[in-house]
C-alpha positions as CSV (number, residue, x, y, z in Angstrom):
1,M,100.9,30.0,87.3
2,A,101.1,32.9,89.7
3,K,98.2,33.2,92.2
4,R,95.7,35.9,91.6
5,F,94.9,38.2,94.5
6,S,91.5,37.8,96.2
7,D,88.6,39.8,94.9
8,S,88.6,42.0,97.9
9,D,92.4,42.7,97.6
10,L,91.9,43.5,93.9
11,A,89.1,45.8,94.7
12,A,91.2,47.6,97.2
13,V,94.0,48.1,94.7
14,Y,91.8,49.5,92.0
15,R,89.9,51.6,94.6
16,V,93.1,53.3,95.8
17,I,94.2,54.0,92.3
18,H,90.9,55.7,91.4
19,E,90.5,57.6,94.7
20,R,94.1,58.9,94.9
21,R,94.0,62.7,94.7
22,D,96.6,65.5,94.4
23,M,95.7,67.2,97.7
24,R,96.1,70.9,98.5
25,H,94.0,71.2,101.6
26,F,95.4,69.8,104.9
27,V,94.8,69.9,108.6
28,P,98.0,70.3,110.7
29,D,97.7,67.1,112.7
30,P,101.0,65.2,112.9
31,V,101.6,62.1,110.9
32,D,102.2,58.9,112.9
33,P,106.0,58.1,112.6
34,A,105.2,54.4,112.0
35,V,102.9,55.4,109.1
36,L,105.5,57.7,107.7
37,Q,108.0,54.9,107.8
38,R,105.7,52.6,106.0
39,L,105.2,55.2,103.3
40,L,108.9,55.8,102.8
41,D,109.4,52.0,102.7
42,A,106.7,51.8,100.0
43,A,108.6,54.4,98.0
44,H,111.8,52.6,98.4
45,H,110.2,49.4,97.0
46,A,109.4,51.1,93.7
47,P,110.8,49.7,90.4
48,S,113.9,51.5,89.0
49,V,115.8,51.2,85.8
50,G,118.9,49.0,86.2
51,F,117.9,48.8,89.9
52,M,119.7,52.1,90.4
53,Q,117.2,53.4,93.0
54,P,117.8,57.0,92.1
55,W,115.5,58.6,94.6
56,R,116.7,60.6,97.5
57,I,114.2,61.9,100.0
58,A,114.7,64.8,102.5
59,R,112.3,65.1,105.4
60,I,111.9,68.8,106.2
61,T,111.6,69.2,110.0
62,D,113.0,72.8,110.3
63,A,110.2,75.4,110.4
64,A,112.4,78.1,108.9
65,L,113.5,75.8,106.0
66,R,109.8,74.9,105.4
67,R,109.0,78.6,105.2
68,A,112.0,79.2,102.8
69,L,110.8,76.4,100.5
70,H,107.3,77.9,100.6
71,D,108.7,81.3,99.6
72,A,110.6,79.6,96.7
73,V,107.4,78.0,95.5
74,E,105.4,81.3,95.8
75,S,108.1,83.1,93.7
76,E,107.7,80.6,91.0
77,R,103.9,80.6,91.3
78,L,103.9,84.3,90.3
79,K,106.2,83.7,87.4
80,T,104.1,80.8,86.2
81,A,101.0,83.0,86.3
82,D,102.7,85.6,84.1
83,A,103.8,82.9,81.7
84,L,100.2,81.6,81.3
85,G,99.1,84.8,79.7
86,K,95.3,85.0,79.4
87,R,94.9,82.3,82.0
88,H,96.9,84.3,84.6
89,D,93.9,85.3,86.8
90,E,92.4,81.9,86.5
91,F,95.6,80.3,87.7
92,M,96.1,82.7,90.6
93,K,92.7,81.6,92.0
94,L,93.9,78.0,92.3
95,K,95.4,76.6,95.5
96,V,98.6,74.9,94.2
97,E,100.2,73.8,97.5
98,G,99.6,73.1,101.2
99,M,103.2,73.4,102.3
100,L,102.5,75.4,105.5
101,E,99.5,73.3,106.6
102,C,100.6,69.7,106.0
103,G,101.9,67.5,108.7
104,E,105.0,66.4,106.8
105,L,107.0,68.0,104.0
106,L,109.3,65.9,101.9
107,V,111.6,66.9,99.0
108,V,112.4,64.1,96.5
109,A,115.5,64.4,94.4
110,L,117.4,62.6,91.8
111,M,120.8,61.2,93.0
112,D,124.1,62.5,91.8
113,G,126.5,60.3,89.8
114,R,123.6,59.1,87.6
115,E,125.8,59.1,84.5
116,K,127.5,56.0,85.8
117,H,124.3,54.0,85.4
118,V,124.0,52.9,81.7
119,F,121.8,49.9,82.1
120,G,118.4,50.9,80.6
121,R,119.5,54.5,80.2
122,R,121.9,54.5,77.2
123,T,119.3,55.8,74.8
124,L,116.7,56.9,77.5
125,P,118.6,58.7,80.2
126,E,115.3,60.2,81.5
127,M,114.4,56.7,82.8
128,D,116.0,57.8,86.1
129,L,113.3,60.4,86.5
130,A,110.7,57.8,85.5
131,S,112.0,55.6,88.4
132,V,111.7,58.5,90.9
133,A,108.1,59.0,89.7
134,C,107.4,55.4,90.4
135,A,108.6,55.8,94.0
136,I,106.4,58.9,94.4
137,Q,103.4,57.0,93.0
138,N,104.0,54.1,95.4
139,M,104.0,56.5,98.3
140,W,101.0,58.3,97.0
141,L,98.9,55.2,96.7
142,A,100.0,53.9,100.1
143,A,99.2,57.3,101.7
144,R,95.7,57.2,100.3
145,A,95.2,53.7,101.6
146,E,96.4,55.0,105.0
147,G,93.9,57.8,104.9
148,L,96.5,60.5,104.3
149,G,96.5,63.1,101.6
150,M,99.5,63.9,99.5
151,G,100.2,66.7,97.0
152,W,103.1,66.9,94.5
153,V,104.4,70.5,94.1
154,S,106.6,71.1,91.1
155,I,106.3,74.8,90.9
156,F,109.8,75.8,92.1
157,D,113.2,76.9,90.8
158,V,115.5,73.9,90.8
159,D,118.6,75.9,91.7
160,A,116.8,77.7,94.6
161,V,115.7,74.5,96.2
162,S,119.0,72.9,95.6
163,T,120.7,75.7,97.4
164,L,118.3,75.6,100.4
165,L,118.9,71.9,100.8
166,H,122.6,71.8,100.0
167,I,121.9,69.3,97.2
168,P,125.2,68.4,95.6
169,A,126.2,69.1,92.0
170,G,124.7,66.5,89.6
171,A,121.7,65.8,91.8
172,R,118.4,67.6,91.2
173,P,115.1,68.1,93.2
174,V,112.0,67.0,91.3
175,A,109.2,67.2,93.8
176,I,108.1,68.8,97.0
177,L,105.6,66.5,98.6
178,C,102.9,67.7,101.0
179,L,101.8,64.8,103.2
180,G,99.2,64.8,106.0
181,H,95.7,64.5,107.3
182,V,92.8,66.0,105.4
183,D,89.2,66.6,106.3
184,E,88.1,64.8,103.1
185,F,89.4,63.7,99.8
186,Y,88.3,65.5,96.6
187,A,85.5,63.7,94.8
188,Q,87.4,64.3,91.6
189,P,90.8,65.8,90.7
190,M,90.8,69.4,91.9
191,L,91.8,70.8,88.5
192,E,88.9,69.0,87.0
193,T,86.5,70.5,89.6
194,E,88.0,73.9,88.9
195,R,87.5,73.4,85.2
196,W,91.2,73.9,84.5
197,A,91.3,70.6,82.5
198,S,89.4,67.4,82.1
199,R,90.4,63.8,81.9
200,M,90.9,62.6,78.3
201,P,89.0,59.6,77.1
202,L,91.0,56.4,77.4
203,D,90.7,55.6,73.7
204,Q,92.5,58.8,72.8
205,C,95.6,57.6,74.8
206,V,95.7,53.9,73.7
207,F,96.7,52.9,70.2
208,E,97.1,49.6,68.4
209,N,100.3,48.8,66.4
210,R,100.9,52.3,65.1
211,W,100.4,55.9,66.1
212,P,97.1,57.1,64.5
213,E,97.0,59.8,61.9
214,S,96.0,63.2,63.4
215,D,92.4,64.3,62.7
216,G,93.5,67.9,63.1
217,T,91.5,68.4,66.3
218,D,94.6,68.8,68.4
219,S,96.2,71.5,66.3
220,A,96.6,75.0,68.0
């Protein structure tokens, strides 16, 4: 039988899961290269469908490129606000990224040539994206354990970011990651603090045997 981790190790695992936050506020201190390498290695050890390892990670070190990516996010932020209708003003008050302040900026993309990978994707091709998400989560948890904040920015036009990074046809950016030092971690998810949304009860997300019949409370 496989050996169980020690109580202290288990506590650390659950602690980092519960204390991980999607960070938006950073201080501009540099990230230790050795720590960054450990985080990238953690991402690279994520599970992936068919062991295809579809993640590709670009480290943005050019200041002009960082600014251009920020501009692309800002353009989409305004369009997102318009699309939210009556929540426009509420959304515009939110800080949705820390791209100009964070110590490191990373762009994570799906590889090209993914159609060649059939194992585990014949009926669920989106499992390549799920695999990339696992890599990002690995990095996120490791960053929290290292005392670094990370924020996932998804408010951008895919084509605009692809053009800026010369991403080849067939590949696709899925995340801009802000990584760096923070003064403190949010006590709870920022969007919960800002009353944008709240965490659903666990029993509403876990079913037994069959999907439950709707009670009508979720209808719009």
